[in-house]
C-alpha positions, 0 to 999 in steps of 0.5 A: 347725692351721687358723685358725678365722676362716679356716674361718668365712670360707670357709664363708660364701663362696657357693661352698664346696668342702666342700659341693660335694664332698659332693653330687658323685657318686663317679665325678666325685670319683675323676676330679676332674671338676666334677659338676652334681649331677644324678642321673645327672650329665652326666659319667656320661651322657657316659661311657655309665655312668649306673648308676655315678652314685652319691652319698654317703649322709648320715652315720650320725648322720642315719640314727640320727635318722631311725631313732629317729623312723621306721625304714625299710629300708636301700634306702629310706634310700639313695633318701632320701639321693639325694633329699636330695643333689638338694635340697641341690644346688637350695638351693646353686644358689639361694644362688649366684643370690641372691648374684649378684642382690645384687651386681648390685643393689649395682652399680646402686644405686651407679651411680644414686647417682653419677648423682643427685649430678650437678647437670647430667647427660647426657640422661635416658632414661625407660622410655618413651623407650627404645623410641623411641631408644637412649641411644647415639644421643644421648649429648650434653647439652641445655642449657636457658637460658630460652627458648633450648635447644642440644644439645651433641654428645658431643665438645663441651666441655659434654658432656665436662665431665660426666666431671669432677664437681669441675671442673664444680661449680667452673666452675658457681660461677665467675660468683659469683667477682667477681675471675674475672668481672672478668678474663673481661670484660677478656679479652673486651674485649682479644679484641675489639680484637685481632680488629679487628672492622670489620663491625657487630655482628650486633644492628645488622644485625638492627635494620636488618632489623627496621626494614624489616619494620616499614615493610612492615606494612599497617594493623591491619585488614588485619593482623587479617584476614591473621592470622585467615586464617593461623590458620584455613587453615595451622594445621590440618594442620601445626602451627608456632605455638601459637595462644593464644600467637600471639593474645596476642603479636599483641594485645600488639604493637599496644597496646605502649607506647614502652618495650616496643620490645624485646618488640614487635620480638622478635615482629615477624619472626613477624608478618611471616612470618605475613602473608607466608604468609597473603597468597595467601588474601587476596581481591584485591577487598578491597584497593582502595587502590593504596598498600595493594596496592603494600605487600602486593605488596612484602610478598609478594615481599621478606618471605622474603628479608628474614626469611632475612637477619634469621635469618642475621645474628641472634646465636647466642643468638637462633638458639637460640630456638624462635621463630627456628626457627618463623620459618624454617619460615614462610619455607619455607612462604612460599617454597612458596606463591611457587612456588620450585623443588622442589630449593630447597625440599628444601634449605631443609627439610633446613636446618630439620632440622639446625637443629632437631637443634641445638636438641635437638628430636630427643631422646626426650621426657623431663622436663628441667630448665628445660622445662615439659610445655607447652614440650615439647609445642610442641617435639614439634609443631615437630619433627613438622612439620619432618620432615613438610615434609622428607618432602614436599619430598623426594618432590616433588624426587625426593631422599632425606629428610634424616633417613632413620633415624627412630623417632619413636613417643615424639615424636608430638604429643599430641592436645589442643587449643591452649587446653588448655595453654600454655608454663607448663603443668606437666602436659598434659591427657589426650589426646582421642580421634582421632574428635574434631576437635582442633587437633592430630589431623591432625599426630598421625596424620601423625607416627604414620605418618611412620616407615612412610611414610619406609620406603615411600619407601626401598622406592620408591627402591631398585632392588633392592627385594624385591617381596613385601616392598614389597607387604606394606609397601604393604598396611600403609600402605593399612590406615593410610589406611583406619583414619583417623577418618571425620571426617578424610576429604575426603568428610566435610568436604564436608558442612561450609560451611568450604572451609578444612576441606576444603582441609586434609583434602585436604592430609592425604590427599595427604600420606598417599598420596604415598609410597604412589603413589610405591611403586606407580609403582615397582612398575609400572615393574619393571626385570625387566619383570614384569607387576604384580599386579592388586591393585597395578594396582587400588590404584594406579588408585584412589589416582591417581583419588582425587587427581585428583578433588580438583580438582573440589572447587575448580574454579570451573566445577563447584564447589559455590558454597554451599561454595566462594566464587566465586573462584580462591583455593582452586583456585590453592592446590590447584594450588600444593600439589598440581600435581605430584601431579595431573600424576603421578596423570594420567600414572599413569592413562595408564600403566595405559591403555597395555597395550591400545594397545601391541600392533600389530594385523594382519589375522591377529591379534586385538585386544589385550585391554582393560586389567583395570580395576575397575568402574565404570572404563572407558577413555573414563571415565579418558580424560575424567578425564585430559583434565579434568586437562589442562584444569586445567593449561592454565587455571593456565598464567598462575600462577607455578610453571606450566610449559608443558612439563607441559601438552605432556607430558600432552597427548602422553602421553594421545594416545599411549595412545589411538591405534594404532601406525600413527596414534599420531604423528598423534594426538600431534602433534594433541594437542600443537598443541591444548594449545599453542593452548589455553595461548596463548588462556588467556594472551591472556585472563588476562594481556594484556587485551581489546585483545590479544584483539581484536588476535588475533581470528580465529585469528591465530597467534603461532607458525606451525605446520608441516604436517609430522607430525614437525617441531620444534614451536617454534624461535627463528626462528618468533617474529615481531615482535609488536605486543603490548608484551612479547611481542617479548621472549618467549624460546621454549624448544627442545622438542628437549630432550624426551629424558625424562619430566621432564628438561626443566629440567635 
């Protein structure tokens, strides 16, 4: 006897054998096959007998009911039965689908309830952030304690503790247990004694560095000027500090009472770094006091190392502060202005990327306990600036980026002004249009195009690149450049009376063009010696000329004096940030002039065709532009970071593309001689004073020049004893090391 309860349970199951047998065709029932209940079914179609696919007719009771209502012929009843079987099949499938959806919903709700019950959970992933970063990339935990943040990876004890909710809850309440706290303090004291700490504590080291920073500060009037110069010049393209917060802390620093030493000393590293970065913008004539000049010189030369020492000796908690990372960013910028080698800057920016990841800046933007919307916005700005610094340093050093795989669509800073939010802001204001000149519009555009520019550099460095894919990628980046708001173009900034705005627009354009020009140069130097497409040649020329044209804006000889002050401050800044770009662009123009001079000319041959140059460019016009760049490099030879080898390199390359094969050596020798002579004359004028100029008046040469066309240009034995103080110790580098384009310094 069947159990009624068991039958009821089986009937309530979504898969009912009895119902499935009713809607199966006779052939599938005889063969004991699974019928898909479609007329004809799949099994009958495979057996090539679709006519045998017949389903069972409904029971007679149904027919009697139908006959009492509306009698129909037998054939019609059979067709109606088949249709009803199909409808029952559809209803059954819908029931199975509903059961599965209900099961999936219950599973999701249980997981959500379990996650919501945790007090501290792994990093949440919002729907917006899932497009930017997969949760599997950052499975760790971000811990926020006041102004400190630290990201713990998945193998850290903080992240592993998330698997044990009971233990985690108990540990979180341990600080409230006085007995456990007392035991922990005693153990820490015993650990300190057992380790035998002979070195001073990190805070004592940091205090010594802070006292030295305080001694380097100039008077308040000079500090006010330097802080204003920093804000108006360096916080327009890249963003490191929040300007209202900086002004508030700076004001509190000078009016602080003796009891507020801790607060003032915490701001001192930021102030020292800001002053060191702004010093190159200070007009030398504004500091007439010898003691002030000496203090400013000490600040510029010693501040970066002093700040680096302070960061290195700071406690672990201090290094978890975002302000400490901002100080490190300012130190990198100060070293850049001090003309440190590109490979050292690249190493420093890589350290910034790693430190930023320790603070969790790379995590997708999502609401987190302890961080307001204003704090998240400042963190986004800092992270975007760090990645931009690393990309630019990698291009200058010819090295890969530290963060190669990047998808930062959710880490783009908002296009809002600094005055519209602060660290306590709970909700950011609506973003402004890109046509508005906001405090963050330049960084917003840089961050939005950062992944594409990183991929462009990957194409440029890949020797096995796909040429068509590279061209398509270059076209995309060209479209990004052309779609930039008109107000951000340097030509629009020429209509203003602010040279700082023009400088920042030029830097923005250079930052965008660097990867593009590197890709074009790689396509021109094709390893298979394939001629570059005409479109690539034209685009490469236009980008190179755009960069070379920027030096005219700040050249004291030709600049608009109504816009640019009659000083070399902006001229020197342009060469500090873009000297490598100017040299690279000039060499690229020379490479585009090269084809018309490489084929030898004989009596029976025609002259080689001129290069295909877009109008209105001509060979004399481009040669004049390169000569202007060479003149600019010569006139900055006295500046730190300038290299004589760059000048000689450009002079020799320019002459090599001008002369025919039979006279090329003569032209190159003459160009090198003229470049060396011009550099010597400029150094005598700028660095040694009027007495030295009089001493070498009449064309007296420091270095004798041989009449041979292919001698070593300079040797150590050619340096005569000089009557000028300091020249006798001049060490001349051997130009026999010239065995590559830019390999001299290796």
